[in-house]
C-alpha positions in Angstrom: 7.9 52.6 149.4 5.5 53.7 146.7 6.0 54.9 143.1 3.2 56.5 141.1 3.7 57.4 137.5 1.7 59.8 135.4 1.9 61.7 132.2 1.4 59.0 129.6 -0.9 59.4 126.7 -1.4 59.4 122.9 1.0 61.6 120.9 1.8 62.0 117.2 5.2 61.1 115.9 7.6 63.9 116.5 5.7 65.0 119.6 6.7 65.2 123.2 5.6 63.9 126.6 6.8 64.3 130.1 6.4 61.4 132.5 6.5 61.9 136.3 7.2 59.4 139.0 6.2 60.5 142.5 8.1 58.6 145.2 7.1 58.2 148.8 8.6 56.2 151.7 12.2 57.0 150.9 14.4 60.0 150.0 15.1 60.4 146.3 18.3 62.3 146.8 20.0 59.2 148.2 18.7 56.9 145.5 19.3 55.6 142.0 16.1 55.7 139.9 15.3 54.2 136.5 12.7 54.2 133.8 11.9 50.9 132.0 9.5 50.3 129.2 7.7 47.2 128.0 6.3 47.0 124.5 3.9 44.2 123.4 5.8 41.2 122.1 9.2 42.7 123.1 11.6 42.3 125.9 11.6 45.0 128.6 14.1 47.8 128.1 16.0 49.9 130.5 15.5 53.4 129.1 17.3 55.7 131.5 18.9 55.9 135.0 19.8 58.7 137.3 21.9 58.8 140.4 20.0 61.6 142.1 22.8 62.6 144.4 25.4 63.1 141.7 23.1 63.8 138.8 24.8 61.1 136.7 22.5 59.9 133.9 22.6 56.9 131.5 20.4 56.2 128.5 19.6 53.4 126.2 21.1 53.9 122.7 17.6 53.9 121.3 16.6 57.1 123.2 19.9 59.0 123.5 19.5 62.6 122.4 15.7 62.4 122.6 14.9 61.5 126.2 16.1 63.3 129.4 15.8 61.9 132.9 15.9 64.3 135.8 14.9 64.5 139.4 13.4 67.1 141.8 14.6 66.2 145.2 12.2 68.7 146.9 9.2 67.2 145.2 10.7 63.7 145.5 9.8 63.1 141.9 11.7 61.7 138.9 10.8 62.8 135.4 11.4 61.5 131.9 11.1 64.2 129.2 10.6 62.5 125.8 11.0 64.5 122.6 11.0 63.5 119.0 8.8 60.5 119.8 8.7 57.6 117.3 6.1 54.9 116.9 8.6 52.4 118.3 8.6 54.3 121.6 5.1 53.0 122.2 5.1 51.0 125.4 4.1 50.9 129.0 6.7 53.0 131.0 7.6 52.0 134.5 9.5 53.8 137.2 11.9 51.6 139.3 13.7 52.1 142.5 16.3 49.3 142.6 17.4 49.7 146.2 13.9 48.7 147.3 13.0 46.6 144.2 10.0 48.8 143.9 8.0 49.4 140.7 5.3 51.8 139.8 2.0 50.8 138.2 3.1 51.9 134.7 1.8 54.5 132.3 0.9 53.9 128.7 2.7 55.9 126.0 1.3 55.5 122.5 2.9 57.2 119.5 0.7 57.2 116.5 -0.7 59.4 113.8 
């Protein structure tokens, strides 16, 4: 099982980024997938979760209405579309497959002017 994130970077407040998490070794359509983030000096936060089979999504209150989690079961990839980004969204974002307790390597998102 392997998860590889991409798409992080530096963006100005109010901007957008799309993170990708390419999964291998298992079938995404039968899995629950999550995005977490870890900011310096803060506890880790569960940002969003999707049950790929049913398309059910859940979000942290801090990102509701701004972030969207989705999955492409053909590409076996999970996405996190992040809009209206704020400086407090700055963190390392990790993709997580709870069924296999598997984490990606993380991708840095920095929101700054």
